[in-house]
C-alpha positions in Angstrom: -7.8 -17.8 26.5 -11.3 -16.4 26.2 -14.1 -18.8 27.3 -16.0 -20.6 24.6 -19.3 -19.1 23.7 -22.3 -20.9 25.1 -25.5 -21.6 23.1 -28.3 -19.1 23.6 -31.0 -20.3 26.0 -34.4 -20.9 24.6 -36.1 -17.6 23.7 -32.9 -15.6 23.9 -31.1 -14.2 20.9 -27.8 -15.7 20.1 -24.8 -13.3 20.4 -23.8 -11.6 17.2 -20.3 -12.1 15.9 -18.3 -9.0 15.0 -18.6 -8.0 11.5 -15.8 -9.0 9.1 -15.8 -5.4 8.0 -15.1 -4.2 11.6 -13.3 -0.8 11.7 -9.5 -1.2 11.2 -7.1 0.0 13.8 -3.5 1.3 13.7 -2.2 2.1 10.2 -5.1 0.3 8.5 -7.5 3.0 9.7 -5.3 5.6 7.9 -5.1 4.0 4.5 -6.7 5.8 1.5 -7.9 3.8 -1.5 -9.6 4.9 -4.8 -13.4 5.2 -4.7 -15.0 2.4 -6.6 -12.1 0.1 -6.6 -12.7 -3.5 -5.3 -10.7 -5.7 -2.9 -8.0 -7.5 -4.9 -8.2 -11.1 -3.9 -4.9 -11.8 -5.8 -3.0 -9.5 -3.5 -2.6 -9.4 0.3 -4.5 -6.7 2.3 -3.8 -6.3 6.0 -1.3 -5.5 8.7 2.3 -6.9 8.6 5.3 -6.9 10.7 9.0 -7.3 9.7 8.9 -11.1 9.1 5.6 -11.3 7.3 6.7 -8.5 5.0 10.0 -10.1 4.2 8.5 -13.6 3.7 5.5 -12.5 1.7 5.8 -9.0 0.2 9.4 -8.2 -0.2 10.9 -7.5 -3.6 14.5 -8.2 -2.3 14.0 -10.1 1.0 17.6 -9.8 2.4 17.9 -6.1 1.6 14.4 -5.3 2.7 15.1 -7.1 6.0 18.1 -4.9 6.6 16.2 -1.8 5.6 13.3 -2.6 8.0 15.6 -3.5 10.9 17.5 -0.2 10.5 14.2 1.6 10.3 12.9 0.1 13.6 9.7 -1.0 11.8 6.9 -0.8 14.4 4.1 -1.8 12.1 3.0 -1.9 8.5 -0.2 -2.1 6.4 -0.9 -2.9 2.8 -4.2 -2.4 0.9 -4.6 -3.8 -2.6 -7.5 -2.9 -4.8 -8.4 -3.5 -8.5 -10.5 -1.3 -10.8 -14.0 -2.5 -11.6 -12.9 -3.4 -15.1 -10.0 -5.3 -13.5 -7.4 -3.5 -15.7 -5.7 -1.5 -13.0 -4.2 -2.7 -9.8 -3.7 -0.3 -6.9 -1.5 -0.9 -3.8 -0.7 1.4 -0.9 1.8 0.4 1.7 2.3 2.3 5.0 5.4 1.7 7.2 5.6 3.1 10.7 9.3 3.5 11.7 11.2 4.5 14.8 11.8 8.2 13.7 11.3 10.7 10.8 15.0 10.2 9.9 14.6 6.4 9.8 11.4 6.8 7.6 13.4 8.9 5.1 16.2 6.3 5.1 13.6 3.5 4.5 11.9 5.4 1.7 15.2 6.0 0.0 16.4 2.5 0.4 13.2 1.0 -1.1 13.3 3.6 -3.9 16.9 2.8 -4.8 16.0 -0.9 -5.4 14.2 -0.1 -8.7 15.1 1.7 -11.9 13.0 4.9 -12.4 12.5 6.6 -15.7 10.2 9.5 -15.6 9.5 11.7 -12.6 6.2 13.7 -12.5 5.0 16.5 -10.3 3.0 15.5 -7.2 1.6 18.9 -6.2 0.5 19.0 -2.5 2.9 16.3 -1.4 6.2 17.8 -0.5 9.4 15.9 -1.2 7.6 13.1 -3.0 9.5 10.7 -5.1 7.6 9.8 -8.3 8.0 7.6 -11.3 5.9 6.7 -14.4 7.3 3.9 -16.6 6.3 1.3 -19.1 8.0 -2.1 -18.9 7.6 -5.5 -20.5 5.7 -7.9 -18.4 6.9 -11.5 -17.7 4.4 -12.7 -20.4 5.9 -12.2 -23.8 2.9 -10.3 -25.4 2.1 -7.9 -22.5 3.5 -4.6 -21.2 2.9 -3.0 -17.9 2.5 0.7 -17.1 3.5 1.6 -13.5 2.9 5.0 -11.7 4.3 5.3 -8.2 4.7 7.8 -5.5 6.6 7.5 -2.2 6.6 10.1 0.6 7.2 10.5 4.3 4.9 12.1 6.9 6.6 12.1 10.3 7.8 8.6 11.0 5.5 7.0 8.4 6.5 6.0 4.8 3.7 5.8 2.3 4.2 4.0 -1.0 1.4 4.1 -3.6 1.5 2.2 -6.9 -0.9 1.8 -9.8 -0.2 -0.9 -12.4 -2.0 -1.6 -15.6 -1.2 -4.5 -18.0 -2.2 -4.5 -21.7 -1.2 -6.4 -24.8 1.8 -5.1 -26.6 0.7 -2.6 -29.2 -2.3 -1.3 -27.2 -2.0 2.2 -25.8 -0.5 2.2 -22.4 0.0 5.3 -20.2 1.0 5.1 -16.5 -1.9 6.6 -14.4 0.1 9.4 -12.8 -3.2 11.3 -12.3 -4.7 8.6 -10.1 -1.6 8.0 -8.0 -1.1 11.7 -7.5 -4.8 12.2 -6.4 -4.5 9.4 -3.9 -1.1 10.5 -2.7 -2.6 14.0 -1.8 -5.5 12.3 0.0 -3.2 9.9 1.8 -0.9 12.7 2.9 -4.0 14.7 4.2 -5.1 11.6 6.1 -1.6 11.1 7.7 -1.3 14.8 8.7 -4.9 15.1 10.1 -4.8 15.8 13.8 -5.8 12.7 15.8 -8.7 12.7 18.2 
C-alpha cells in the first residue's frame, strides 16, 4: 500500500494530484472516437476484463462468457460518445485476444448473435463485417437506426456502432458514413507501428 500523502509544510506547494484526463494506457490509448462527440454519461467508458464485460456489457452473458474464454481475452476497452445534439450514440469496443485466429472466431461469434439486414462497403478496412438497419425501439413510438462495423487487426477485434433514435415517421437512415470513417481511422491506429 502506498504511504498516505502528508500535508505540505508552510510555504511549500502541495503536491498536485494526477489529472483525471491522464493519458490512457493499453487498448484505451488506441481507441478512435468521432471529433466533436462528447463523453456519454449514460454508457460505460473504460477498460474491462472478462467478468466486468459479462456482468455489465454483454448482450448474451452466458454465450459471451464462452466466446471470451475461448478467445483468451487479455483485455478490453469500450468508449461511448454522444453527438453534440444528443441524437447519435457512438460506441467502440476493442478486445485483445490470445491470437489472430481467436480474434476472428470472437468477431464471428459476436456477429452471429444478431440479425443483420444490409451490408455496406467499408473501403480501406479489409474483411470488415458491416450492417445498416432500422429497428423498432423498446418504446412504442420510436425507431432506431444502427450502423455497425466489426473487423480484426492481428489479435484485436474492433466493433464500432452508431445508433440514432427518432420518432416513428421521422426520416431515419443508419449513419454508415460515420461508422466507415471511424473504422478506417481505427484500423490505421491499430496497424500503426508502435514506438
